[in-house]
C-alpha positions in Angstrom: -7.8 -145.8 -113.4 -8.5 -143.4 -110.6 -6.3 -145.0 -107.9 -3.2 -143.0 -108.4 -5.0 -139.7 -108.7 -7.1 -140.3 -105.6 -4.1 -141.4 -103.6 -2.2 -138.3 -104.6 -5.2 -136.1 -103.8 -5.7 -137.7 -100.4 -2.0 -137.1 -99.6 -2.3 -133.5 -100.6 -5.3 -132.9 -98.5 -3.7 -134.7 -95.5 -0.6 -132.5 -95.8 -2.7 -129.3 -96.0 -4.7 -130.4 -93.0 -1.6 -131.2 -91.0 0.3 -128.1 -92.0 2.0 -125.9 -89.4 -0.5 -123.2 -88.5 2.3 -120.6 -89.2 2.4 -121.8 -92.8 -1.3 -121.5 -93.4 -2.8 -118.6 -95.3 -5.1 -117.8 -92.4 -5.2 -118.5 -88.7 -7.1 -117.3 -85.7 -4.5 -114.6 -85.2 -4.6 -113.3 -88.8 -8.2 -113.9 -89.6 -9.5 -115.2 -92.9 -9.3 -113.7 -96.4 -13.0 -113.5 -97.2 -15.9 -111.8 -95.5 -18.5 -113.6 -93.3 -16.2 -116.1 -91.7 -14.2 -115.1 -88.7 -11.8 -117.8 -87.6 -12.1 -116.8 -83.9 -15.9 -117.6 -84.1 -15.7 -120.7 -86.2 -12.3 -122.2 -85.7 -13.2 -125.8 -86.8 -15.1 -124.7 -89.9 -12.6 -122.1 -90.9 -9.9 -124.8 -91.0 -12.2 -127.0 -93.1 -12.9 -124.2 -95.5 -9.2 -123.3 -95.7 -8.3 -126.9 -96.6 -11.2 -127.1 -99.1 -10.0 -123.9 -100.8 -6.4 -125.2 -101.1 -7.5 -128.7 -102.3 -9.9 -127.2 -104.9 -7.5 -124.5 -106.1 -9.8 -121.6 -105.1 -7.9 -118.4 -105.8 -7.3 -115.8 -103.2 -9.3 -113.3 -105.3 -12.5 -115.4 -105.1 -14.6 -113.9 -102.3 -16.9 -116.9 -102.0 -15.9 -119.1 -99.0 -15.9 -122.3 -100.9 -15.3 -120.9 -104.4 -17.2 -121.9 -107.5 -20.0 -124.5 -107.5 -18.6 -128.0 -107.8 -20.0 -130.2 -110.6 -19.2 -133.6 -109.1 -21.8 -134.9 -106.7 -19.5 -135.8 -103.7 -17.7 -132.5 -103.9 -20.9 -130.6 -104.2 -22.4 -132.3 -101.2 -19.4 -131.4 -99.0 -19.4 -127.9 -100.4 -23.0 -127.4 -99.4 -22.2 -128.6 -95.9 -19.3 -126.1 -95.7 -21.5 -123.3 -97.1 -24.3 -124.0 -94.6 -21.8 -124.1 -91.7 -20.3 -120.7 -92.8 -23.8 -119.2 -93.1 
């Protein structure tokens, strides 16, 4: 039942993670679009947050680094890890 969805989701996340840095919405050169996370200080985590935001459909107007609280357990666990790393 979930096989097709999860395969497509994994492919999307993989594509976003492997995207050319020039195509990304933020980079160490441009900085990030939300306060409290400077890409030059947290290059690894800023990339994780960027991929998370794209995969979860977090809008550019949402000023929270990882967007709204996720309801599903696995997503919420990873979201907490990202939030703690950003903090």
